Steps between C-alpha positions, in 0.01 A plus 500: 500500500666787686432600859323819393262301280423259782424786739291687244285191449396506864450877501262459207323224693454748784350749256261232374384413851459867594213515250283316752454841665454696179173601334647500148764226465685489170769231534441132412124544533428142396722372781333732747163345420647151539646603836153578630386149414816352653423677828164326506657165410761536775227531764310201362812285530606639838234665714762691699590690182205737507474778244603747769808297597612453141453869419698594812782275384499634143489864612785443747700339218424790269627742764829310521575485129608856436816641346586672829447177691731302272767770514501486879488121508745393230761779480696392813570155353685600182333216313653379176326597178545145378309189598641201684191283434541282807192288563331594825217288631222697668265299721225752558259535789129571453385664820436842343467602134829515304707452815790352299517773237791690658720189492413445135574862412832484687604196297422672169654835598821326608530345155400146586226259398204415726377143527166541678300251700173676568298448815176313441330793675623763255502368143297773330656840563870431449464338154289796389760752621765299317295520179481879538877520544551300182270736312700794633834344409500181288875461563420401858311189388784254559561617858236282662419130506216340697539164670272280710760252622842594636637146510820437307525857376825692489500853637771749585305633798163482668276742686224308676226640719272295723412397852751413771438131425551532125814705566658197668430296188638774274817531708566130466396459138702799377792461740755481219410820314487869581167581658274737687242310703226713649294393801201637686543857617260746656488868583434691819400852596613699802282781630598760757155656536593817312407380152278722288162387369657475154778274627251271673293485182817390323544229762153373410620450141807317629278262698214433260630523142515156337309367805824506700645212296831659397836509675466878494163484678507622860407203720589652837503844662695619802309754706600721794351375825146628544443563129128510415423237234197702392740738325597214273147376448398849390750504213438132420126558452519587125613139442187355661379348171797264498300258712260449207777316317416132545850369569583785735168448684571129536835581660337760725232261627744211539765695688241663724357163597839334555645776715185551705472126567860513613412760758688784329392859530417662169405852400292517184302741288311266271772472234832481688609301802769653722691292750774592743774255410880494491502299176585665171284334237128544555245295302290652224228729647706556818745764616725432795603782730733543793537784747839639595622731775833587342594504131818314583282191551372527144846560360621185675210310345600627155862396555392153607264452205680694227515194271121469516415863426444669165375847601500699822237772473559795732621855527863559408600594853399154627686276253730653241448236232126540504213482253260792494137444592296387200805409291562133574320393184663771288869406515769674301695298246789472746282374787602137457307204634671355809740796472715297260645705214375306199691702240830457684434124517421479128800703388741267680386179329 
């Protein structure tokens, strides 16, 4: 299967998913009906995968899979038309819906074969998307193999995503083969007080989408000294219903009790806890913040924690390699996890 055919398969997948926003879909209608039931099943199996979260993930994926997007992403690599068919193990995470899809797509686009170990938290959506791809292009059928146990298997490379603790295990277990091992990362936002209402509304998306569970979720904000937190609570208010989600509410109540018993000062609005803290990774239902007097302090923080950061949300004149407000959960195809170029890695196997 040639490179163009592989790319076209994913472009057609994007067209299929785009029908979620259309009144009169006309492409793989039977699969579209099945998808609706799969969205319900995904939430039953994993309560964090609400219908809203899954639809956000699918729509973001649809936006990525365009001809223009692939041209911009793939053209610089001069990929071979032929396939190398190296076996690449993908150990997928399950914190947000379809979080491992980009790695899978990169393996296929680069002409290799994916050996997938699904997360127990996300075993519904990915297999369905794979079935759609096979309907679109039956020649892709031999490019994926599922496994439950990685013991005594032979792979040419591995891409494994997990916690910091599991990363230590992965590093040891796969020490003799080419690998990308991904650890916990988080994202931050830097405000200078001149942000527009629209930009702050985008920040709300960056904080609340997927309940703040992703590495691209903003877990901490840097604010100029004297910044009024009410400006944030105003734009956060449309997400007030998030506290009606049982798991989120449990985290909210637990964290509130623990931090108050510990004598910590909290600012809250009934659905979000805000705490002044120099740590990076805030718990679910919390957002850490820190005041600064000079932006150089924040830039030093970024330099010191660069290996822990996925996105830095701010205006371009603050940090040059920034992410725009409201865009953390809508990455481009070339916005690689952990800033590791997956295609370059795969083409050098």
